[in-house]
C-alpha positions as CSV (number, residue, x, y, z in Angstrom):
1,M,30.1,28.7,-48.6
2,P,26.4,29.3,-49.4
3,S,24.4,31.2,-46.7
4,S,21.9,28.3,-46.4
5,T,24.7,25.9,-45.5
6,Q,26.1,28.3,-42.9
7,A,22.6,28.7,-41.4
8,T,22.3,25.0,-41.2
9,I,25.7,24.6,-39.5
10,R,24.8,27.4,-37.0
11,S,21.4,25.8,-36.3
12,S,23.1,22.4,-35.8
13,R,25.6,23.9,-33.4
14,R,22.8,25.6,-31.4
15,R,20.9,22.3,-31.1
16,S,24.1,20.5,-30.0
17,S,24.8,23.2,-27.4
18,K,21.2,23.0,-26.1
19,G,21.4,19.2,-26.0
20,R,24.6,19.4,-23.9
21,A,23.0,22.0,-21.6
22,H,19.9,19.8,-21.1
23,R,22.1,16.8,-20.3
24,V,24.2,18.8,-17.8
25,I,21.0,20.1,-16.2
26,G,19.6,16.5,-16.1
27,V,22.7,15.1,-14.5
28,A,22.8,18.0,-11.9
29,R,19.2,17.4,-11.1
30,Y,19.8,13.7,-10.4
31,V,22.9,14.5,-8.3
32,V,20.9,16.9,-6.2
33,L,18.0,14.5,-5.8
34,G,20.5,11.7,-4.9
35,L,22.0,13.9,-2.2
36,I,18.6,14.7,-0.8
37,A,17.7,11.0,-0.8
38,I,20.9,10.2,1.1
39,A,20.2,12.9,3.7
40,F,16.8,11.4,4.3
41,L,17.8,7.8,4.3
42,F,21.0,8.1,6.4
43,P,19.1,8.4,9.8
44,L,17.1,5.3,8.8
45,W,20.3,3.4,7.9
46,W,22.0,4.5,11.2
47,M,19.0,3.2,13.1
48,V,19.0,-0.2,11.4
49,V,22.8,-0.5,11.8
50,G,22.8,0.8,15.3
51,G,20.5,-2.1,16.4
52,F,23.4,-4.5,15.6
53,K,26.2,-2.5,17.3
54,T,27.5,-2.9,20.8
55,P,27.0,0.0,23.2
56,G,30.8,0.8,23.1
57,E,30.8,1.0,19.3
58,L,27.6,2.9,19.2
59,F,28.9,5.7,21.4
60,G,32.6,5.4,20.5
61,S,34.7,8.2,19.2
62,S,34.9,6.6,15.7
63,Y,31.9,6.3,13.4
64,S,31.4,3.4,11.0
65,L,28.7,2.7,8.5
66,L,28.7,-1.0,9.4
67,P,29.2,-2.7,12.7
68,K,32.7,-3.9,13.4
69,R,31.2,-6.8,15.4
70,W,27.6,-7.7,14.6
71,T,25.5,-8.6,17.7
72,L,21.9,-9.5,18.4
73,D,22.1,-8.5,22.1
74,N,20.0,-5.4,21.5
75,Y,17.2,-7.4,20.0
76,R,17.4,-9.9,22.8
77,L,17.3,-7.1,25.4
78,A,14.3,-5.5,23.7
79,F,12.3,-8.8,23.8
80,E,13.3,-9.5,27.4
81,A,12.4,-6.1,28.7
82,M,8.9,-5.9,27.2
83,P,6.4,-8.4,25.8
84,L,7.2,-7.2,22.2
85,L,5.4,-10.0,20.4
86,R,2.2,-9.0,22.2
87,N,3.0,-5.3,21.6
88,I,3.5,-6.0,17.9
89,F,0.1,-7.8,17.8
90,N,-1.5,-4.8,19.6
91,S,-0.1,-2.4,17.1
92,I,-1.2,-4.5,14.1
93,F,-4.7,-5.0,15.6
94,I,-5.2,-1.4,16.6
95,A,-3.8,0.2,13.5
96,G,-5.6,-2.3,11.2
97,G,-8.9,-1.9,13.0
98,Y,-8.6,1.9,12.9
99,T,-7.8,1.8,9.2
100,V,-10.7,-0.5,8.4
101,L,-13.2,1.6,10.3
102,A,-11.7,4.9,8.9
103,L,-12.1,3.6,5.4
104,L,-15.8,2.7,6.1
105,F,-16.7,6.0,7.7
106,T,-14.7,8.3,5.4
107,S,-15.9,6.6,2.2
108,L,-19.6,6.7,3.4
109,G,-19.2,10.4,4.3
110,G,-17.4,11.2,1.0
111,Y,-20.1,9.4,-0.9
112,A,-22.9,11.3,0.9
113,F,-21.3,14.7,0.4
114,A,-20.4,14.0,-3.2
115,K,-23.5,12.3,-4.7
116,L,-26.4,12.5,-2.3
117,E,-28.8,15.5,-2.0
118,F,-29.9,16.6,1.4
119,P,-30.7,19.9,3.1
120,G,-27.7,21.8,4.3
121,R,-25.2,19.5,2.6
122,D,-22.8,22.2,1.5
123,A,-23.0,24.2,4.8
124,L,-22.3,21.0,6.7
125,F,-19.3,20.2,4.6
126,V,-17.9,23.7,5.2
127,V,-18.3,23.0,9.0
128,L,-16.6,19.7,8.6
129,L,-13.6,21.3,6.8
130,A,-13.5,23.9,9.6
131,T,-12.9,21.2,12.2
132,M,-9.6,20.5,10.5
133,M,-8.3,23.7,12.0
134,V,-9.0,22.5,15.5
135,P,-5.8,21.2,17.2
136,G,-6.1,17.5,18.2
137,F,-5.0,18.4,21.7
138,V,-8.3,20.3,22.3
139,T,-10.3,17.1,21.9
140,L,-8.2,14.9,24.1
141,V,-10.0,15.5,27.4
142,P,-13.5,15.2,25.9
143,S,-12.5,12.0,24.1
144,F,-11.1,10.5,27.2
145,V,-14.2,11.4,29.3
146,V,-16.4,9.7,26.7
147,V,-14.2,6.6,26.4
148,S,-13.9,6.4,30.2
149,R,-17.7,6.6,30.7
150,L,-18.1,3.8,28.1
151,G,-15.7,1.7,30.1
152,W,-13.2,1.4,27.3
153,V,-10.1,2.5,29.1
154,N,-7.2,0.1,28.5
155,S,-9.2,-1.7,25.8
156,Y,-8.9,-2.1,22.0
157,W,-12.1,-0.2,21.4
158,G,-10.9,2.8,23.3
159,A,-7.6,2.9,21.3
160,I,-9.3,2.3,17.9
161,L,-12.6,4.0,17.7
162,P,-11.9,7.8,18.5
163,G,-11.0,9.7,15.4
164,T,-11.9,7.1,12.8
165,A,-14.4,9.4,11.0
166,H,-11.9,12.2,10.4
167,A,-12.5,15.2,8.2
168,F,-9.4,14.9,6.0
169,G,-10.4,11.4,4.9
170,I,-14.0,12.5,4.2
171,F,-12.7,15.4,2.2
172,L,-10.3,13.3,0.1
173,M,-13.0,10.6,-0.6
174,R,-15.5,13.3,-1.5
175,Q,-13.1,14.9,-4.0
176,Y,-12.4,11.6,-5.7
177,I,-16.0,10.4,-5.7
178,K,-17.2,13.6,-7.3
179,G,-15.4,12.5,-10.4
180,V,-17.5,9.4,-10.8
181,P,-20.0,10.0,-13.7
182,D,-23.5,10.6,-12.5
183,E,-24.8,8.7,-15.5
184,L,-23.3,5.5,-14.0
185,L,-25.2,6.0,-10.8
186,E,-28.4,6.9,-12.6
187,A,-28.2,3.7,-14.6
188,A,-27.8,1.7,-11.4
189,R,-30.9,3.5,-9.9
190,I,-32.9,2.6,-13.0
191,D,-31.9,-1.0,-12.4
192,G,-33.3,-0.8,-8.9
193,A,-30.2,-0.2,-6.9
194,G,-30.5,1.7,-3.7
195,P,-28.0,4.3,-2.2
196,F,-26.1,1.6,-0.2
197,A,-26.1,-0.8,-3.1
198,I,-24.6,1.9,-5.4
199,Y,-22.0,2.7,-2.7
200,W,-21.0,-0.9,-2.3
201,R,-21.1,-2.1,-5.9
202,I,-20.0,1.1,-7.8
203,I,-18.4,3.7,-5.6
204,L,-16.1,1.4,-3.7
205,P,-14.7,-0.5,-6.7
206,V,-13.9,2.7,-8.6
207,S,-12.4,4.5,-5.6
208,K,-9.6,2.1,-4.9
209,P,-6.8,4.7,-5.4
210,A,-8.4,7.0,-2.9
211,L,-9.1,4.2,-0.5
212,A,-5.4,3.1,-0.7
213,T,-4.3,6.7,0.0
214,V,-6.5,7.0,3.1
215,A,-5.5,3.5,4.2
216,I,-1.8,4.3,4.1
217,I,-2.2,7.7,5.9
218,D,-4.5,6.2,8.6
219,F,-2.4,3.1,9.2
220,I,0.8,5.0,9.5
221,G,-0.8,7.6,11.7
222,S,-2.3,5.0,14.0
223,W,0.8,2.9,14.1
224,N,3.0,5.9,15.0
225,D,0.5,7.4,17.4
226,F,2.0,7.9,20.8
227,L,-0.2,10.4,22.8
228,W,-3.6,8.7,22.6
229,P,-2.4,5.2,23.4
230,L,-0.3,6.6,26.3
231,I,-3.5,8.1,27.7
232,I,-5.9,5.2,27.2
233,L,-3.7,2.1,27.6
234,R,-2.4,1.3,31.1
235,T,-0.7,-2.1,31.2
236,K,2.4,-3.4,29.3
237,E,0.3,-6.2,27.8
238,M,-1.9,-3.6,26.1
239,F,0.9,-1.3,25.0
240,T,1.4,-0.7,21.3
241,L,4.9,-1.2,19.9
242,V,5.7,2.5,20.0
243,L,4.7,2.7,23.7
244,A,6.8,-0.4,24.4
245,I,9.9,1.1,22.8
246,T,9.6,4.3,24.9
247,N,9.4,2.1,28.0
248,L,12.6,0.3,27.3
249,P,14.8,2.7,29.2
250,A,13.0,1.9,32.4
251,S,14.4,-1.6,32.2
252,R,17.9,-0.3,33.0
253,G,17.3,2.6,35.4
254,F,18.9,5.8,34.1
255,N,21.1,4.1,31.5
256,T,19.1,4.3,28.3
257,P,19.7,1.2,26.2
258,W,19.8,3.0,22.9
259,G,20.9,0.0,21.0
260,A,17.7,-1.8,22.1
261,V,15.6,1.3,21.3
262,M,17.1,1.3,17.7
263,A,16.4,-2.4,17.4
264,G,12.7,-1.9,18.5
265,S,12.4,1.1,16.1
266,T,13.7,-1.0,13.2
267,I,11.0,-3.6,14.0
268,A,8.4,-0.8,14.1
269,V,9.3,0.7,10.8
270,I,9.3,-2.5,8.7
271,P,5.5,-2.9,8.4
272,L,5.2,0.8,7.3
273,I,7.8,0.5,4.6
274,T,6.2,-2.7,3.4
275,L,2.7,-1.2,3.3
276,F,3.9,1.8,1.3
277,L,5.9,-0.3,-1.2
278,V,2.8,-2.4,-1.8
279,L,0.3,0.5,-2.2
280,Q,2.6,3.3,-3.5
281,K,1.1,3.4,-7.0
282,Q,-2.5,3.6,-5.7
283,Y,-1.3,6.2,-3.1
284,V,0.1,8.5,-5.8
285,A,-2.9,8.0,-8.0
286,G,-5.3,8.8,-5.2
287,L,-3.4,12.0,-4.2
288,T,-3.2,13.3,-7.7
289,A,-6.8,12.4,-8.5
290,G,-8.1,14.0,-5.3
291,A,-6.1,17.1,-6.0
292,V,-7.6,17.8,-9.5
293,K,-11.2,16.6,-9.0
294,G,-13.8,18.7,-7.3
């Protein structure tokens, strides 16, 4: 057999073996990722299913992935023990208001640090970044004192306004806006557009991925926030959904109705999953763009 033919056969065998190795690695990778996904999704599945189980089945000796007898008693108990419809509205209003104000303030701050020239801009930005190292617990007492003196205790303003101009959002918006071509802004200035007109007509439309990223982070953070609403909100009618869920055990003394807690938690997580599914493409694009620009 000619040497060239033997070399061709050996080369073909090597390619075939490499192809099989790549396929095996690919299958193994997907198996590992699938197991990780199952590990993360199983608690969520258990929470959703637990909301439809009876207390006896929920804490029985045998475990089942599906209820043996489906029941809505847990949801009924949750709505009877707390004004959950009002609490859901409070969560939507507070988280939505916080997100809108955060988008306004962080985008304005990011625009100023990225495209406007003013004395001490870079030094001020370094100070802003340094505030990210300050634990949130440190500012709880000063924030409460300010809100209390403004008369905003047990009000929507007191629950929404503090923390809306946060450093991480400004940093993320600044990194993204720095990638906007200066020539585009200069052309707008030649046409007579002022700084705010440039921000409104150019910066915001091209920054949708970054805005979506900040919106998801802020909405989820405000929706899941427990400590600040616990401090500032005093009545059940003003409670957010998270606070209402934590107060469900008080409706039955020392016997915690975990089925009702799981039912309320299921209700609480639905808007977050929906929001992420709707904005996931913009979220990923905003994170990756903010990571490489600057």
